[in-house]
N, C-alpha and C positions, 0 to 999 in steps of 0.2 A: 697445354694440357695435354696434348699428344707430342711425343719425343720427336716424331717425324713432320710435324707441322707446327710453325710458329703463329698460335693462335693469339699471343698478345705480346707487346713489346716493353711491357712495365707501366706504361703509361693509365692503363686501367684499374679499376678499384677490384680487387680480388676477396672473397669471403670464403674462408676454409672451415669446413665440417668435418665430424668424424667419418663420415660416408663420401666426401668429395670435395669437391671446389665450384665456387661459383664466379666467373670474371665477366663483371658487369660491362657491357660495351654502349649502354645508352641508359641514362636516368632523365627522369621530369627535372627540370631546375623552377619550373612553376605549375604548380598543380592547376592553377585556374585556366592553364590553356593547354597543359601538356600532360598526358595521362600515359602514354606506353612508355615501357622500359624492356631492355634486352639484355641478354648475356648467353655466355657459354657455360653448360652444366657437366660436371664429369662426376660419375660414380666410379669408386674403385672398384677392381673385382671382387665379388661374392658380398658387397655392401648393399644396404638400403636405406631410403630415407624413412625415419617413422611414418607412420599412418596420420596424416592430420586433414585438416577441412580448409577449404580456401573459403573461409568466411565472407571475405570482400574482394575477389580477384579472380579473373578468368586467365587460363595459361594456352598458349598453342605451341607443340614440341615438334623438332623436326628432329630426327635421329641422324646423326652424323657419322656416328661408327658405334661399334660394338653390338651387343643383343640383352636381351632381360624381359621382364614383366610390367608393364603399367597397368594398374590397379584403380578404376574411378567408380566411387560408392558401390565397392564390392564385385564390380566385374571384373575380371583377369583378363588381358590380353597381352600375347607375345609379341614383342617389338624386335626389329632389326634395322640395319641401314637403310636410309632412304623414306622411313615411313612416317606420316604425320599424324600427331595426336591433339586431342583438346579438352581439357579439363575445365568444365564451366564452373561460374561461382558458386560458392556454397556446397562444393561436392567434396566428399570424401576423398583423398589422394594417397598413392604409395606409387615409388618405383623402387625395383629391385634387380640389381645387375647380377644377372647369372651365367655370365661369360667369364673368361680368363683375361680378358682385356678391359680397358677403361670403355664406359658405356658414355657417349657423350653427345650432348642436347645443342641444337640452338634452339633458345626459348625466348617468347615475348610474354609479358605480364601487362595486364590491363585493369586496374582496380575498377570494378562494378560500379556504376553511377547510380547512386542512391536519390531517394527523392530530396528535393531541396524545401524547407520551411521558410518562408519571408515574413520576418516581423512587419506588421501593419497597423500596430496600434500604438500610438505616442503615449508614453506613461513616463511622468517624472517621479522617481522613487530612489530614496538613498538609503533604505533598508538593508539589512544584513539578509542574506539568502534565506536564511532559516526564520526569519520573520515573514517571509511570504510565499514558503514551500516547505511542508512536512518534511521532516527528517526521514521519516518512513519511507514517503515517496521516494526520496533520494537512493535510499539503502535498497529500494527494491529495484530500481534502477541499475544503480552500481553492482547487483549480485548478478542481474541479466548479463549484463556487457562483460562482466569479468569472467563470465562461464562460456559466454561465446568465444570472447578473444584468447582465453587461456592464458591472460596477462594477468599483473597487477593493475587494480585500478582503485583510484581514490578521488574523491571529490573534496576539494579546498576551496578556501574563500580568496579574497583579494591579497591578502597576505600570507599564503602559502599554507595557513592553519586547517588543520582536518576539519572536515564539517562530518564526514561519515570515517569509519575507520578502515585502514586499508585491506583487502582481498587480495589473495593470491602472492603475497610478498614473498621473496626468495630469502633464505636463511641468511646468505652472504650479506644482504642489506639490512636485515634484522640485528646480526651481528656488529655490523659497523654502527649502527645507531645506537645500539645498546651500551658499544664502547666509547662513543662520542667521537668517532672520528668520521663520520660520514661527512663527504664534502660533493653533497649531490650538485650544487650550482658553482662547481669547479670552474665550469667553461662552457659556452654555449654551442650546440651542434649544430653545425652548418650542414642544412639539407634541404629539400625541395617542400618547405612549408610555407604556409601562407601568413600575410603580415603580422596578425596579430597572436598566433600561436608560438608557444616557447618549447625549445627542447634542449636538454641539459644531459652532457654527457660528464660523469663523473671522473676523478683520478683512476680509476680501475675501468674506465671507457664502458661502463653502464649507462645507459640511456633511456629518459623518461621525456614524455612530450605532455604537454598541456595545452588543453584547446580552451579558450573562455566560453563562457556561457554569457551571451550577449541579450540585452533586453534595452531597445531605444538607443543603442550604441552604447550603454552603460555595463560593464563587467560585472557579475554577481559573483562570479567564481571560476573555476577552472575545473575541467576532467582532466586528470591526470592518469596517464597511463604507462606502464614500466614492469619492471625494470630488467632490460633485455640487452644483449648484445649483438653486435652485427658481426664481430669478429672476436675470437678467444686469442689474446695474445699469447705467444709460445714462450715468452718469457716472463708472464705474469707472475708466475710462482716466484720468481728471483725477485719483482719488484715488490711483491708482498711482503716477502721475506725481510727485504730493506727497508722497506715503510713502516713495518708494524712491528718487527722482531724485536726491537727495544724498548716498546711499551706494554711487557708484561700480558702481550696476548696470546691466544693459543693460536700461532700460526698455522699450524697442520689443518686445525678447523677451519679456517679461514681460507686455507685453499681447495679445500675438499666442497666447502660451499660454493666459490667462485666457480668450480666446474661442474656445478649443476645449474648454473644461471642459462637459460633458454637462450639460443644464438638462432637469431630469425634471418630470411632473405631480405634484401633491401626492399623489394617487390612490396614484400608484406607490411613494411614501415608506412609505405603509403596507403595500402588499404585500410590499416589501422588507424590513421588519420581521416580517412573518409569516414570510417564508422563512428568515430567519435565526434566527428564535425556533425554529423546528422541526429546523434543522442545530444549532443550540446543544444540544437536548435530545438529538438523536443521540449528539453526540460525548459528552454527558453518561452516556448509556447505555454507549457502549464502555467509558468510564473506569471505571464500575461494575461492569461484566463483568471488567474486568481487575484490578480490586482484590478482587473476589469469587474470582477465579481465583487468585489470589496466596495468599488466604486459604485454600483449599484444598488450594492445592499445599503450603502450609506444613504443614496438617494431616496429607496424604499422605506427606509425608517422614517425619514422625512416626512415622505408620502403618509405613512402609517400615523404619525404624529399628529399631522393635521387631520388626518381620518378622525383620530380618537379624541381631538378637541371638539370636532364637529359632533360627535355621537354625545361627549358630556353636555354640550349644549343642548342638544336634543332631549337629553335626560333631565336637564335641569328644567327647560321648558314645560315637559310634560309633568314633574313636580309640581310646577306653579299651577299648571291649566287643573291638576288634581285639587291643589288646596283650593283653587277657587271654585271648583265645582262641590267642595266637601262643605265649603261655607254657605253655598246656594242652597244645597239640599238638605242642609244638618235639620232644619226645622221640620220639614215635611218627613225626614227618617224618624224624629222623635215622635210620630203619630202613628207608626206602626209598632204593632207588638211581634216581635222575633221570638223564638223560641231561645231558652239559654243556651242550648247546645251550640246552635248556628252562632251565636254572639260570640261564645267562647271559641269556638271554631277559627271564625274570623279574624278575632285577635291575638290566637299562638298558632297562626300558620309557619312553623319553622323552615328555614333553608337546611336541606339535607347535606351540612358538610361533611359529614362521617360517608356518606354515599360518593359525594365528589371525589373524594381522596381517593376511594376504591376503583371509580371509574378512572380516573386518571392513570393509576396503577395499570390497570387492565389495558388500555388502550396503548399505553407506551410498550406493554409486552405483548399487544398484538392477538391480544386471548378475545376472540369474537365471543366464544361461550361464556366466559365470565360476566362479559360487558351486558350480554343480554340477562343472564340471570340478577345481576345488581339491579337492572333498570327495571325489573320486574318485582323484586323486593321493594324499591322506592315508591312503586305506584301503589303496590299494593297495602303499604303504610299508611297513604294519604288516604284511599280508598276506605280503610278500616276504620279511619278516624272521623270517617263521614264529611270530607271536603269535597265539593263539587269539583267539577273540572275548571270552571271559570276561576274558583279560588285560589287553583294552584298553579295556573298559566304564568303568572308573572314569575313565580319560583322556577320553573322549568326554563324559561326565557333566560333568566341570570344564570344559570347551570350550563346553558348552550354556549354563552357568552365566553363565560370562563373556561370551557374544554375546547373550544375554537381557538382561545388564545395558546393553549397547549400545543396545537396544531401549527401556529403561527412559529411558536417559539424552536419547533423542530426544524420546520421547513423555511422560513424566513421570508414568506411569501405572504405580503400584506393585501393582494389582489384576493387571493385565496381566503385569507381570514375575512376579509369583509362580506365576500360573497357567500360564505358559510355562515356566516354570523346572521345577515339580514334574511337570508333564504329561509333558514330554520327557525327564526324568531316569528316570521312570516305564517310557516306552517304551523307552529304553534298558537298563534294568535285564532287561528280559523278551526282548531280543534272542537268537535264537539261532544266527544265522549272520551274516556279514557283508554281506550281500545285503539283509537287513532292516534292520541298522544303518544301512547306506549310505541306504536309501530313508528311514530315520528323520531322519537328519543333514540331507538334502535337503530334507525337508519342513520341518523347523524355518528352515531358509536361506529357504525359499518364504514362509513365513506372516512371518519379519521384515519381507521385502521388502514383501510385501502391506500390510503395517501402515503401514511408511514411507511407500509411495506413496500411501497413501489421506490421511495428514497432508498430502503435498504437494499433492493435488488439493483437499483443503478449505482450503488457505492457512495453516496453522498455522507454516509455516515462513516465515521472513524473506526478503522478494521475492528479494533478490540471492542468498540460499541456494538460493532455488528455481531460478534462472536458472544460476547455476553448476554447480547438478546437474544441470539439463537438458542443458547444455553438454557435462559430462563425459561422459554418456551418448549425445552425437550428434554429436561434435566431429568425426568423419570426414564429414557431412553438410555441405550447402553452407549454413551458418548465417550470416544477416545481420542487422543491426539491425533491419530493418524486418519481418521474420519471427519474431523474438524478441519485439518490440512488440506485434505480432498475438496471438500464444498468450497474454502476462501481460498483457493490456490495460492498454498504456501507451504513450506517445508514443515514438517513436525519439530524439527529442532529449533526454528527460526520462532514457529510459534509457541513454544513452549518458552523461550527467553522473553518474548515480547510479553506475553501472558503475565508472567510471573512478575515482570517489572511494572507493567500498568495496574494490575490489581493486587500486587504486593501478596500473593498466595498463589499456589499450584492450582493447576487446571482440576486435579483431584478434589483438593480442598475446598475449590469454589464450588464444584458440583455437590459435595457432600454438605457443605453449607446451606444450600439451595434446599436440598431434597430434606435435610433435618427440621428446616423452618417450617415447610409444607407438613411432614409428619406432625410438628407440635400444633399445625392450626387443627389436623383432622382429629388428633388426642382430644383437642381442649373443646370442639365442636361436635363432633360424633361418637357415638357407641361401638364404631365400628370394631373388629378385632385387630390385635396388634399384627398379625401375620398379613392381614386384609392392606393395613397402610404400608407395611414393609414393601408389598409388592406394587403399591399404588406409586410411591415414591422413586420407585426404581432398583430394589435391593430384592434380589430374588431369594437371598438366604437370612432367614429371620436373625440366625446367630450374628451375622457381619453388620445387619441394622441395628442391633442391640449396642453391638459394641461402638460403632461410631457414634450412636446417639448418647451414649455414656460418655465416649471421649470429649464432644462437645458440649454437652448442657450437665455432666458431672452425676447424672442419675439413668435408671433405665427408663423405657418409656413407661412402663404400668406405674412407677414411682411418680413420672411427671403428671401422667393423668390425675393421680390421687392427688396431689398437690394441689393441680388445678382447681377440680372440684371443691377441695377444701377451703380453697380461697374464695370461691365463688359463692359456698355456701351455706 
């Protein structure tokens, strides 16, 4: 590396870069017990290594000769012979040779020790990885890892089939695959990897690493990372020309793409393996949690089934007791004179099925104000018909049971379901007037909304369900992709793609559909001015509201109102 000193005699591995060379004096052969690697680094005069982040390694550098600038996290330091420097893990690092001679370092690398995750749950399962973990979760992890490593990252199954689409692939590999000349598994790369890891170097010396995703000693798939070089072969242009020249391929394009493939120091190879290992274990832990949750859910369903059977038995006994009681007192009742109105009322206490559906929708939308409005309406209906509180208690007990099942369907929490059901049934049975009854039903709806809202915040809803629910509650506001992306910690482009795929329409169309649906309700049920309705549903410009309404409904808001009134009649 210096003409006047014999730094190596050919037995060491040398990596060559545009800016200089690295001679590896020591490399770990077993990552379980060895972590240190050391080498001699030479920077050519006037050259610099591009600014990069030490995502999983730290360095200690000793200047043997030359002078230059060492930058760590934007802090500039002039260096010369005899100086010792340190670059911590996850620091932004750059070296510039400002002298006329080579800048030479003795350097040691150590992959930073990441946390270990030890699986401690024994679960037998032979399902595909997508059957136990949502693709969206894997894609989010893949995107974060690719961004940190600045390398291509893919998640594959046991047969090396894509589970997620590749990110950060290089043009050369894309061209080889498109031309069907890719030989990724040409030969195994011999390096200091762990027993179950896989690494391959293709015929062009491009390396990929595959780290297994293990649960209970069963491999669910691999995190695959690459495609990079440890050295750019000087005669690769000749090899590419000879190998692909006779296959009607654009050789010049292949050579240009090959020269763009990243070359990484060997120390970073070990740091990449460390990073992928911890990500693999985190994915394994998520899979374990999902499998355990499914087992618990299955047991909870069995408990719920038993509880429901008990409820049905209680109801059957109650009905039998009621029939017996009626038979015992029927003769006594005949001796009393009841007002026709009261007899009629008792025979026609109808279940409020329409209000039940409205309450279900408002609870799902977490709309507390709408719930209160609906509850007051149904209470008012029974009061105006002259029913006593005693006569409608059974109706509201049944309503509570139905609505509490809604909460169970969303939470799958049988204990919570049974607790709510019995607690509010007892409270209703003790109600002495309509005021207390109304307050009880309102408290039930508020508790239900609170439970669902907690689920939403804790992330147990599917991402798009969360976003849809948020839009349904806030469609009258100025909602944009950027605004929603910021709230749900997702990129605008990814949100747009995911939203269109799940809802089969764009965000803009989805919001317009909700707004026009609400506008139709106002047009049918109120005498508000069109301009007021336009503002209420989120349109500041009346003309734009009219344009969207006409596009979706085939008529103007005024025409819709006239048709609606005419049909009612």
